[in-house]
TORKOL-4160 file (C-alpha; in steps of 0.2 Angstrom, whole numbers, padded with zeros to 4 digits, m for minus):
348
<pt num="1" X="0121" Y="0227" Z="m0071"/>
<pt num="2" X="0115" Y="0243" Z="m0065"/>
<pt num="3" X="0106" Y="0258" Z="m0071"/>
<pt num="4" X="0107" Y="0273" Z="m0060"/>
<pt num="5" X="0095" Y="0283" Z="m0067"/>
<pt num="6" X="0081" Y="0273" Z="m0058"/>
<pt num="7" X="0088" Y="0276" Z="m0041"/>
<pt num="8" X="0079" Y="0290" Z="m0038"/>
<pt num="9" X="0064" Y="0285" Z="m0045"/>
<pt num="10" X="0063" Y="0275" Z="m0027"/>
<pt num="11" X="0065" Y="0290" Z="m0018"/>
<pt num="12" X="0051" Y="0298" Z="m0027"/>
<pt num="13" X="0039" Y="0282" Z="m0023"/>
<pt num="14" X="0044" Y="0282" Z="m0005"/>
<pt num="15" X="0042" Y="0298" Z="m0001"/>
<pt num="16" X="0024" Y="0298" Z="m0010"/>
<pt num="17" X="0021" Y="0284" Z="0001"/>
<pt num="18" X="0025" Y="0293" Z="0016"/>
<pt num="19" X="0015" Y="0309" Z="0011"/>
<pt num="20" X="0000" Y="0296" Z="0008"/>
<pt num="21" X="0002" Y="0289" Z="0027"/>
<pt num="22" X="0005" Y="0306" Z="0036"/>
<pt num="23" X="0003" Y="0322" Z="0024"/>
<pt num="24" X="m0014" Y="0322" Z="0016"/>
<pt num="25" X="m0020" Y="0335" Z="0028"/>
<pt num="26" X="m0005" Y="0344" Z="0025"/>
<pt num="27" X="m0002" Y="0361" Z="0013"/>
<pt num="28" X="0003" Y="0359" Z="0001"/>
<pt num="29" X="m0002" Y="0340" Z="m0001"/>
<pt num="30" X="m0023" Y="0342" Z="0003"/>
<pt num="31" X="m0024" Y="0356" Z="m0012"/>
<pt num="32" X="m0038" Y="0349" Z="m0023"/>
<pt num="33" X="m0026" Y="0353" Z="m0039"/>
<pt num="34" X="m0014" Y="0340" Z="m0034"/>
<pt num="35" X="m0022" Y="0330" Z="m0017"/>
<pt num="36" X="m0027" Y="0317" Z="m0030"/>
<pt num="37" X="m0009" Y="0310" Z="m0033"/>
<pt num="38" X="m0005" Y="0307" Z="m0015"/>
<pt num="39" X="m0022" Y="0299" Z="m0011"/>
<pt num="40" X="m0017" Y="0287" Z="m0023"/>
<pt num="41" X="0002" Y="0286" Z="m0019"/>
<pt num="42" X="0000" Y="0266" Z="m0013"/>
<pt num="43" X="0004" Y="0264" Z="m0029"/>
<pt num="44" X="0022" Y="0267" Z="m0024"/>
<pt num="45" X="0022" Y="0248" Z="m0016"/>
<pt num="46" X="0016" Y="0242" Z="m0034"/>
<pt num="47" X="0032" Y="0252" Z="m0042"/>
<pt num="48" X="0042" Y="0246" Z="m0031"/>
<pt num="49" X="0038" Y="0225" Z="m0034"/>
<pt num="50" X="0039" Y="0228" Z="m0053"/>
<pt num="51" X="0057" Y="0238" Z="m0051"/>
<pt num="52" X="0062" Y="0224" Z="m0039"/>
<pt num="53" X="0058" Y="0211" Z="m0056"/>
<pt num="54" X="0066" Y="0222" Z="m0067"/>
<pt num="55" X="0084" Y="0226" Z="m0056"/>
<pt num="56" X="0085" Y="0207" Z="m0052"/>
<pt num="57" X="0083" Y="0202" Z="m0069"/>
<pt num="58" X="0095" Y="0214" Z="m0072"/>
<pt num="59" X="0108" Y="0209" Z="m0062"/>
<pt num="60" X="0106" Y="0190" Z="m0063"/>
<pt num="61" X="0100" Y="0187" Z="m0080"/>
<pt num="62" X="0119" Y="0183" Z="m0087"/>
<pt num="63" X="0122" Y="0171" Z="m0071"/>
<pt num="64" X="0109" Y="0160" Z="m0073"/>
<pt num="65" X="0109" Y="0147" Z="m0066"/>
<pt num="66" X="0112" Y="0156" Z="m0049"/>
<pt num="67" X="0117" Y="0149" Z="m0034"/>
<pt num="68" X="0099" Y="0151" Z="m0024"/>
<pt num="69" X="0110" Y="0151" Z="m0006"/>
<pt num="70" X="0122" Y="0164" Z="m0011"/>
<pt num="71" X="0107" Y="0175" Z="m0020"/>
<pt num="72" X="0096" Y="0174" Z="m0004"/>
<pt num="73" X="0111" Y="0178" Z="0008"/>
<pt num="74" X="0113" Y="0193" Z="m0004"/>
<pt num="75" X="0097" Y="0198" Z="m0002"/>
<pt num="76" X="0094" Y="0196" Z="0016"/>
<pt num="77" X="0110" Y="0207" Z="0018"/>
<pt num="78" X="0103" Y="0220" Z="0009"/>
<pt num="79" X="0087" Y="0222" Z="0018"/>
<pt num="80" X="0084" Y="0212" Z="0033"/>
<pt num="81" X="0098" Y="0223" Z="0045"/>
<pt num="82" X="0088" Y="0239" Z="0044"/>
<pt num="83" X="0072" Y="0229" Z="0045"/>
<pt num="84" X="0073" Y="0220" Z="0061"/>
<pt num="85" X="0083" Y="0236" Z="0068"/>
<pt num="86" X="0067" Y="0246" Z="0064"/>
<pt num="87" X="0058" Y="0234" Z="0071"/>
<pt num="88" X="0066" Y="0233" Z="0087"/>
<pt num="89" X="0065" Y="0252" Z="0088"/>
<pt num="90" X="0044" Y="0250" Z="0085"/>
<pt num="91" X="0044" Y="0237" Z="0100"/>
<pt num="92" X="0053" Y="0248" Z="0111"/>
<pt num="93" X="0043" Y="0262" Z="0111"/>
<pt num="94" X="0027" Y="0253" Z="0110"/>
<pt num="95" X="0035" Y="0244" Z="0127"/>
<pt num="96" X="0041" Y="0263" Z="0133"/>
<pt num="97" X="0021" Y="0269" Z="0129"/>
<pt num="98" X="0014" Y="0253" Z="0137"/>
<pt num="99" X="0007" Y="0247" Z="0121"/>
<pt num="100" X="0006" Y="0226" Z="0123"/>
<pt num="101" X="0013" Y="0217" Z="0106"/>
<pt num="102" X="0006" Y="0201" Z="0102"/>
<pt num="103" X="0021" Y="0186" Z="0104"/>
<pt num="104" X="0013" Y="0177" Z="0088"/>
<pt num="105" X="0013" Y="0195" Z="0078"/>
<pt num="106" X="0033" Y="0197" Z="0083"/>
<pt num="107" X="0037" Y="0181" Z="0079"/>
<pt num="108" X="0029" Y="0181" Z="0060"/>
<pt num="109" X="0035" Y="0199" Z="0060"/>
<pt num="110" X="0053" Y="0194" Z="0064"/>
<pt num="111" X="0053" Y="0181" Z="0050"/>
<pt num="112" X="0046" Y="0191" Z="0039"/>
<pt num="113" X="0028" Y="0181" Z="0037"/>
<pt num="114" X="0016" Y="0195" Z="0044"/>
<pt num="115" X="0008" Y="0199" Z="0026"/>
<pt num="116" X="0003" Y="0180" Z="0023"/>
<pt num="117" X="m0009" Y="0182" Z="0042"/>
<pt num="118" X="m0022" Y="0193" Z="0037"/>
<pt num="119" X="m0026" Y="0199" Z="0054"/>
<pt num="120" X="m0007" Y="0203" Z="0057"/>
<pt num="121" X="m0002" Y="0211" Z="0040"/>
<pt num="122" X="0001" Y="0229" Z="0048"/>
<pt num="123" X="0006" Y="0222" Z="0065"/>
<pt num="124" X="0019" Y="0232" Z="0073"/>
<pt num="125" X="0029" Y="0240" Z="0059"/>
<pt num="126" X="0017" Y="0242" Z="0049"/>
<pt num="127" X="0024" Y="0244" Z="0030"/>
<pt num="128" X="0035" Y="0229" Z="0035"/>
<pt num="129" X="0020" Y="0221" Z="0026"/>
<pt num="130" X="0028" Y="0223" Z="0008"/>
<pt num="131" X="0045" Y="0217" Z="0015"/>
<pt num="132" X="0035" Y="0203" Z="0020"/>
<pt num="133" X="0029" Y="0203" Z="m0001"/>
<pt num="134" X="0047" Y="0202" Z="m0005"/>
<pt num="135" X="0055" Y="0189" Z="0003"/>
<pt num="136" X="0042" Y="0180" Z="m0008"/>
<pt num="137" X="0049" Y="0185" Z="m0024"/>
<pt num="138" X="0067" Y="0181" Z="m0019"/>
<pt num="139" X="0063" Y="0165" Z="m0015"/>
<pt num="140" X="0054" Y="0161" Z="m0031"/>
<pt num="141" X="0067" Y="0172" Z="m0043"/>
<pt num="142" X="0080" Y="0159" Z="m0043"/>
<pt num="143" X="0068" Y="0145" Z="m0048"/>
<pt num="144" X="0058" Y="0156" Z="m0062"/>
<pt num="145" X="0074" Y="0161" Z="m0070"/>
<pt num="146" X="0082" Y="0146" Z="m0072"/>
<pt num="147" X="0066" Y="0136" Z="m0078"/>
<pt num="148" X="0058" Y="0151" Z="m0088"/>
<pt num="149" X="0070" Y="0163" Z="m0095"/>
<pt num="150" X="0086" Y="0153" Z="m0100"/>
<pt num="151" X="0078" Y="0142" Z="m0113"/>
<pt num="152" X="0071" Y="0150" Z="m0129"/>
<pt num="153" X="0057" Y="0136" Z="m0130"/>
<pt num="154" X="0051" Y="0141" Z="m0114"/>
<pt num="155" X="0050" Y="0161" Z="m0117"/>
<pt num="156" X="0034" Y="0163" Z="m0128"/>
<pt num="157" X="0024" Y="0151" Z="m0113"/>
<pt num="158" X="0032" Y="0162" Z="m0099"/>
<pt num="159" X="0026" Y="0179" Z="m0108"/>
<pt num="160" X="0008" Y="0170" Z="m0111"/>
<pt num="161" X="0011" Y="0162" Z="m0091"/>
<pt num="162" X="0013" Y="0183" Z="m0086"/>
<pt num="163" X="m0001" Y="0190" Z="m0095"/>
<pt num="164" X="m0013" Y="0177" Z="m0089"/>
<pt num="165" X="m0008" Y="0178" Z="m0072"/>
<pt num="166" X="m0008" Y="0198" Z="m0072"/>
<pt num="167" X="m0026" Y="0197" Z="m0081"/>
<pt num="168" X="m0032" Y="0184" Z="m0068"/>
<pt num="169" X="m0025" Y="0194" Z="m0053"/>
<pt num="170" X="m0034" Y="0210" Z="m0060"/>
<pt num="171" X="m0051" Y="0205" Z="m0063"/>
<pt num="172" X="m0051" Y="0195" Z="m0045"/>
<pt num="173" X="m0045" Y="0209" Z="m0036"/>
<pt num="174" X="m0059" Y="0222" Z="m0044"/>
<pt num="175" X="m0072" Y="0209" Z="m0042"/>
<pt num="176" X="m0068" Y="0207" Z="m0022"/>
<pt num="177" X="m0067" Y="0227" Z="m0022"/>
<pt num="178" X="m0084" Y="0228" Z="m0032"/>
<pt num="179" X="m0093" Y="0213" Z="m0023"/>
<pt num="180" X="m0088" Y="0213" Z="m0006"/>
<pt num="181" X="m0087" Y="0225" Z="0011"/>
<pt num="182" X="m0069" Y="0225" Z="0010"/>
<pt num="183" X="m0068" Y="0241" Z="0019"/>
<pt num="184" X="m0080" Y="0237" Z="0033"/>
<pt num="185" X="m0071" Y="0219" Z="0035"/>
<pt num="186" X="m0052" Y="0222" Z="0041"/>
<pt num="187" X="m0046" Y="0205" Z="0039"/>
<pt num="188" X="m0056" Y="0204" Z="0021"/>
<pt num="189" X="m0045" Y="0220" Z="0016"/>
<pt num="190" X="m0030" Y="0216" Z="0024"/>
<pt num="191" X="m0029" Y="0198" Z="0012"/>
<pt num="192" X="m0035" Y="0207" Z="m0003"/>
<pt num="193" X="m0026" Y="0221" Z="m0002"/>
<pt num="194" X="m0007" Y="0214" Z="0006"/>
<pt num="195" X="m0007" Y="0196" Z="0004"/>
<pt num="196" X="0008" Y="0190" Z="m0005"/>
<pt num="197" X="0003" Y="0180" Z="m0019"/>
<pt num="198" X="m0009" Y="0194" Z="m0025"/>
<pt num="199" X="0006" Y="0203" Z="m0030"/>
<pt num="200" X="0016" Y="0191" Z="m0037"/>
<pt num="201" X="0011" Y="0198" Z="m0054"/>
<pt num="202" X="0018" Y="0214" Z="m0052"/>
<pt num="203" X="0036" Y="0205" Z="m0051"/>
<pt num="204" X="0032" Y="0196" Z="m0064"/>
<pt num="205" X="0030" Y="0210" Z="m0075"/>
<pt num="206" X="0046" Y="0217" Z="m0069"/>
<pt num="207" X="0054" Y="0201" Z="m0073"/>
<pt num="208" X="0048" Y="0202" Z="m0090"/>
<pt num="209" X="0053" Y="0220" Z="m0093"/>
<pt num="210" X="0069" Y="0217" Z="m0088"/>
<pt num="211" X="0073" Y="0201" Z="m0098"/>
<pt num="212" X="0066" Y="0211" Z="m0114"/>
<pt num="213" X="0077" Y="0226" Z="m0109"/>
<pt num="214" X="0093" Y="0217" Z="m0110"/>
<pt num="215" X="0087" Y="0206" Z="m0126"/>
<pt num="216" X="0084" Y="0224" Z="m0133"/>
<pt num="217" X="0098" Y="0236" Z="m0126"/>
<pt num="218" X="0109" Y="0239" Z="m0138"/>
<pt num="219" X="0097" Y="0242" Z="m0151"/>
<pt num="220" X="0084" Y="0252" Z="m0141"/>
<pt num="221" X="0097" Y="0266" Z="m0133"/>
<pt num="222" X="0091" Y="0283" Z="m0140"/>
<pt num="223" X="0084" Y="0299" Z="m0132"/>
<pt num="224" X="0067" Y="0295" Z="m0124"/>
<pt num="225" X="0064" Y="0312" Z="m0116"/>
<pt num="226" X="0048" Y="0316" Z="m0124"/>
<pt num="227" X="0040" Y="0297" Z="m0122"/>
<pt num="228" X="0046" Y="0297" Z="m0102"/>
<pt num="229" X="0034" Y="0314" Z="m0101"/>
<pt num="230" X="0021" Y="0308" Z="m0110"/>
<pt num="231" X="0021" Y="0291" Z="m0098"/>
<pt num="232" X="0021" Y="0304" Z="m0083"/>
<pt num="233" X="0008" Y="0312" Z="m0089"/>
<pt num="234" X="m0004" Y="0296" Z="m0093"/>
<pt num="235" X="0000" Y="0290" Z="m0077"/>
<pt num="236" X="m0007" Y="0308" Z="m0069"/>
<pt num="237" X="m0022" Y="0308" Z="m0080"/>
<pt num="238" X="m0026" Y="0291" Z="m0073"/>
<pt num="239" X="m0024" Y="0295" Z="m0057"/>
<pt num="240" X="m0035" Y="0311" Z="m0059"/>
<pt num="241" X="m0049" Y="0299" Z="m0068"/>
<pt num="242" X="m0048" Y="0283" Z="m0062"/>
<pt num="243" X="m0066" Y="0277" Z="m0068"/>
<pt num="244" X="m0067" Y="0267" Z="m0053"/>
<pt num="245" X="m0052" Y="0258" Z="m0056"/>
<pt num="246" X="m0040" Y="0254" Z="m0042"/>
<pt num="247" X="m0021" Y="0253" Z="m0045"/>
<pt num="248" X="m0014" Y="0245" Z="m0027"/>
<pt num="249" X="m0012" Y="0227" Z="m0033"/>
<pt num="250" X="m0002" Y="0232" Z="m0048"/>
<pt num="251" X="m0014" Y="0238" Z="m0064"/>
<pt num="252" X="m0003" Y="0252" Z="m0066"/>
<pt num="253" X="0010" Y="0241" Z="m0072"/>
<pt num="254" X="0003" Y="0245" Z="m0091"/>
<pt num="255" X="0012" Y="0261" Z="m0086"/>
<pt num="256" X="0026" Y="0257" Z="m0076"/>
<pt num="257" X="0033" Y="0243" Z="m0087"/>
<pt num="258" X="0037" Y="0255" Z="m0102"/>
<pt num="259" X="0043" Y="0269" Z="m0091"/>
<pt num="260" X="0055" Y="0258" Z="m0082"/>
<pt num="261" X="0061" Y="0252" Z="m0100"/>
<pt num="262" X="0061" Y="0269" Z="m0109"/>
<pt num="263" X="0072" Y="0277" Z="m0094"/>
<pt num="264" X="0083" Y="0262" Z="m0093"/>
<pt num="265" X="0087" Y="0266" Z="m0113"/>
<pt num="266" X="0086" Y="0285" Z="m0111"/>
<pt num="267" X="0100" Y="0296" Z="m0117"/>
<pt num="268" X="0092" Y="0310" Z="m0115"/>
<pt num="269" X="0092" Y="0325" Z="m0103"/>
<pt num="270" X="0081" Y="0316" Z="m0091"/>
<pt num="271" X="0096" Y="0304" Z="m0087"/>
<pt num="272" X="0108" Y="0317" Z="m0085"/>
<pt num="273" X="0098" Y="0326" Z="m0072"/>
<pt num="274" X="0093" Y="0307" Z="m0062"/>
<pt num="275" X="0111" Y="0302" Z="m0063"/>
<pt num="276" X="0114" Y="0318" Z="m0051"/>
<pt num="277" X="0124" Y="0313" Z="m0037"/>
<pt num="278" X="0112" Y="0321" Z="m0023"/>
<pt num="279" X="0097" Y="0312" Z="m0033"/>
<pt num="280" X="0108" Y="0298" Z="m0033"/>
<pt num="281" X="0109" Y="0299" Z="m0014"/>
<pt num="282" X="0091" Y="0301" Z="m0010"/>
<pt num="283" X="0087" Y="0286" Z="m0021"/>
<pt num="284" X="0100" Y="0275" Z="m0009"/>
<pt num="285" X="0092" Y="0281" Z="0005"/>
<pt num="286" X="0075" Y="0276" Z="0000"/>
<pt num="287" X="0073" Y="0259" Z="0006"/>
<pt num="288" X="0077" Y="0266" Z="0026"/>
<pt num="289" X="0064" Y="0282" Z="0021"/>
<pt num="290" X="0050" Y="0266" Z="0019"/>
<pt num="291" X="0054" Y="0256" Z="0034"/>
<pt num="292" X="0059" Y="0269" Z="0045"/>
<pt num="293" X="0043" Y="0278" Z="0042"/>
<pt num="294" X="0032" Y="0272" Z="0055"/>
<pt num="295" X="0045" Y="0272" Z="0068"/>
<pt num="296" X="0050" Y="0290" Z="0066"/>
<pt num="297" X="0033" Y="0295" Z="0065"/>
<pt num="298" X="0026" Y="0289" Z="0080"/>
<pt num="299" X="0042" Y="0293" Z="0089"/>
<pt num="300" X="0041" Y="0311" Z="0082"/>
<pt num="301" X="0024" Y="0316" Z="0085"/>
<pt num="302" X="0029" Y="0313" Z="0104"/>
<pt num="303" X="0044" Y="0321" Z="0102"/>
<pt num="304" X="0037" Y="0338" Z="0091"/>
<pt num="305" X="0025" Y="0340" Z="0102"/>
<pt num="306" X="0035" Y="0343" Z="0118"/>
<pt num="307" X="0047" Y="0352" Z="0109"/>
<pt num="308" X="0029" Y="0364" Z="0107"/>
<pt num="309" X="0022" Y="0362" Z="0088"/>
<pt num="310" X="0003" Y="0360" Z="0090"/>
<pt num="311" X="m0003" Y="0360" Z="0071"/>
<pt num="312" X="m0001" Y="0346" Z="0061"/>
<pt num="313" X="0008" Y="0353" Z="0047"/>
<pt num="314" X="0023" Y="0359" Z="0059"/>
<pt num="315" X="0024" Y="0341" Z="0066"/>
<pt num="316" X="0023" Y="0333" Z="0049"/>
<pt num="317" X="0039" Y="0342" Z="0043"/>
<pt num="318" X="0048" Y="0341" Z="0058"/>
<pt num="319" X="0046" Y="0322" Z="0057"/>
<pt num="320" X="0048" Y="0322" Z="0037"/>
<pt num="321" X="0065" Y="0330" Z="0041"/>
<pt num="322" X="0070" Y="0318" Z="0054"/>
<pt num="323" X="0065" Y="0303" Z="0044"/>
<pt num="324" X="0077" Y="0311" Z="0030"/>
<pt num="325" X="0089" Y="0311" Z="0043"/>
<pt num="326" X="0087" Y="0294" Z="0051"/>
<pt num="327" X="0088" Y="0288" Z="0033"/>
<pt num="328" X="0103" Y="0294" Z="0030"/>
<pt num="329" X="0109" Y="0289" Z="0045"/>
<pt num="330" X="0104" Y="0273" Z="0045"/>
<pt num="331" X="0110" Y="0271" Z="0028"/>
<pt num="332" X="0128" Y="0277" Z="0031"/>
<pt num="333" X="0134" Y="0271" Z="0045"/>
<pt num="334" X="0122" Y="0254" Z="0048"/>
<pt num="335" X="0114" Y="0248" Z="0031"/>
<pt num="336" X="0133" Y="0249" Z="0022"/>
<pt num="337" X="0145" Y="0242" Z="0034"/>
<pt num="338" X="0135" Y="0231" Z="0041"/>
<pt num="339" X="0130" Y="0224" Z="0022"/>
<pt num="340" X="0149" Y="0224" Z="0018"/>
<pt num="341" X="0151" Y="0215" Z="0035"/>
<pt num="342" X="0139" Y="0200" Z="0031"/>
<pt num="343" X="0145" Y="0199" Z="0013"/>
<pt num="344" X="0164" Y="0197" Z="0019"/>
<pt num="345" X="0157" Y="0185" Z="0032"/>
<pt num="346" X="0148" Y="0173" Z="0019"/>
<pt num="347" X="0163" Y="0173" Z="0009"/>
<pt num="348" X="0176" Y="0167" Z="0024"/>
């Protein structure tokens, strides 16, 4: 089951993360009126994790029990080829500029294991840490779907378990943030922010939202435009007034979860707008935007300076345009063809 109106949300999250990484000092994102949105735009990763659980449940709940090998191959085909290509691109650039690469870091990144080793979490292609976390989700999903969502008797315990894991993860995350010198200890910081098990709560919340939506889909579809605007407004308010809270590890799920459900069930004008083809295409290339952002920006910085850009803003927008072009080409001429070929190869 595919819900097109969710697709463009992936683009919003991806482009916000790019701005968070590279554009905080650039107009208009540095303006005090809106800068608070982008200083905390790393919550886009949390949104991706919740969305991942949500769409996996929509796609596979009716197929339970699923073939774990086929499921993992499908996910491999979806994410790994462009991940591998971007990784090699960064390695070649580092070789060109004579930046040494640790053999350990390369092996960990090659097998999507870097986030399990805090000192290597941001090695080589830095955004790749989140793909390392996604691989964990892919590995546990077939087991979880079969053992926790197929039996009615187990549903209450599943919901309770997800709630407990979510609450414990948030309490633990904020305890570490306020008790230990996270930002002066790089390895501890990387463990708290990037270790895969500390993000499982987001994925679990997403799977529950997907299950809940499927169970109530026929009776819940209506116009939710006002509620969607209200939920977006509440997200903006929480970002403006965080009150000492940090949202990176899933706390924003309290709003992301109902937002996903209401947008999926919505029949109003927002859904019609989100289903426009240009917006769908931007959503389709969002994975490429996320994976290619680091290699494009480090290479684009050098290229932009050679062209003659001297200040931050022109270089940023040059790189952003270049990123959109690379992600589009990657999606049309690499991701789609290689995915089609590898799926046919598996069937043969």
